[in-house]
C-alpha positions in Angstrom: 22.0 -61.6 -74.9 20.3 -61.0 -78.3 19.4 -64.6 -78.9 19.3 -67.3 -76.3 20.0 -71.0 -76.9 16.5 -72.1 -76.2 15.1 -70.0 -79.0 17.5 -71.6 -81.5 16.6 -75.1 -80.1 12.9 -74.3 -80.5 13.3 -72.9 -84.0 15.4 -75.8 -85.3 13.1 -78.5 -83.8 10.0 -76.9 -85.4 11.5 -77.1 -88.9 10.5 -80.3 -90.6 13.8 -80.7 -92.5 16.3 -79.3 -90.0 18.8 -81.9 -91.0 19.2 -80.1 -94.4 20.3 -76.8 -92.7 24.0 -77.7 -92.7 23.8 -78.9 -96.3 22.4 -75.7 -97.7 24.4 -73.6 -95.3 27.6 -75.1 -96.6 26.6 -74.6 -100.2 25.4 -71.0 -99.7 27.4 -69.6 -96.8 30.6 -71.6 -96.8 32.9 -72.0 -93.8 31.3 -69.2 -91.7 28.0 -71.1 -91.6 29.7 -74.4 -90.9 31.4 -72.8 -87.9 28.0 -71.5 -86.7 26.4 -74.9 -87.1 29.4 -76.5 -85.3 28.8 -74.2 -82.4 25.1 -75.2 -82.3 26.2 -78.9 -82.4 28.6 -78.3 -79.5 25.8 -76.7 -77.5 23.6 -79.7 -78.2 21.1 -78.0 -80.5 21.9 -80.0 -83.6 23.2 -83.6 -83.6 27.0 -83.7 -84.3 26.8 -86.2 -87.2 24.1 -84.2 -88.9 26.4 -81.2 -89.0 29.4 -83.2 -90.1 27.7 -85.1 -92.9 25.6 -82.1 -94.1 28.7 -79.8 -94.1 30.8 -82.4 -96.0 28.1 -83.0 -98.6 27.4 -79.3 -99.1 31.0 -78.5 -99.4 31.6 -81.3 -101.9 28.6 -80.2 -104.0 29.6 -76.6 -104.1 33.3 -77.4 -104.9 32.3 -79.9 -107.6 30.0 -77.3 -109.2 32.7 -74.6 -109.3 35.2 -77.1 -110.7 32.7 -78.1 -113.4 31.9 -74.4 -114.1 35.5 -73.5 -114.4 36.2 -76.3 -116.8 33.4 -75.5 -119.1 33.5 -71.7 -119.2 
């Protein structure tokens, strides 16, 4: 296996703001990154509610920005 689960767990727990990963992942990467973080939550690497709330907030921010951008330009 290229990456094992323990290396992801170590990486995520060493980051000081790991709860922001789903937020920025949803803004930048979209649904593909949300599925990746959901898989990590199912494996117990990230807390479930961190992934759900961060993904929701990131998706709402990105969609609101594009709605505003389309209305003004």
